[in-house]
N, C-alpha and C positions, 0 to 999 in steps of 0.2 A: 503493500501499502504504500510504498515511501517512493519518492521520486529522483532520480540519480541522473545530472547532466555530466556529461562527455563532448567530448571533440573528435573531431576529424579532420583534419588537413582535405582540405577543396569546399567544392559547394557555387552557389549563384552567388557573381558582384550585379549589382546595378548599378547601374551608370542614370548620371544624372539627363541622360538625352533619354533614357527609357530600356535601354537594353540589356537585358539578361546574359550573362558568359558564365558556362560551365567552366572551372578549375578542377583539375582533378590531378592525382600523380595517375599514373597507367600503372596498375595492377590492382592499387588499392583501390578496393569498390563500396559505396558507400551503404551503412545498413537499411533496410525498406521498414515504414511503416507498416506493422500489422504482422510482420513478421519476426522469427525468435530466432536467440542467439545465446551464443555463450561465447562474453568480451575478454580479454584477457587484455587487463588497461597498466597506465604508468601515471601518477603522478608528477607534478611540477610546483612548483612555485611555494614552497612549504605545504604540499599535497591539498591543495586547493585545487587545482585545477588535475582532473583526470583528461587522457585520453586513450585512445582504441591504441594496442599497439599491434593487434591482431586478432581476429574472432571467426566464428563458424554460425553458419545457419542450422538451428537446427527444423528438420524437414519429417519428413516419411519415410522418405528413401535413406534418411540417414544426414549424419554432417555435412556441409560443403561450406568449405573454405571461402572468406570473406574477402582474402585477399590471394590473388590467382600468381605471382611472382616468387612467392615463397615455398622452397620444394619443404622446409622442416614440414607445412602446414598440409601439405598431400597427406601425408600418412591416416590421417585423420578420417579423410572422404568416405564418406558410406557408412561414416562406424555407428550405428543407434544412438540415438540421446540419452539413453539409460545405461549405456558401457562407455563416450566419454567421458559421461558424468563421473563417473565411478572410477574411471585414469584421471581424472583430475583432483578427486578427492583426494586418490592413491597419493597421489603430488606429495598433494598439502600435507596429509600426514606425514610422508617419510622427509618431507623437507623441514618438517618441525620440530625432529629428533634431532 
């Protein structure tokens, strides 16, 4: 029930003339409204600003990487939501030891 605001490089810029231009980095896709995601975030400026490092859209067909150009994220393509969340939970548990 809480709201979390996160940033992603890119977006539309509207110029005084009314022209709108989309700026983005190739291979770094934007999350879509209405879809479900597992995000990996980083914090900046005394942990006040959160940005997306990468993420996965959680679909019925399994995880789909948000970023196309990162080879390390492809290994989870098609992994079920249950399995990917279990892997993350295991990583978090092991990193706290």
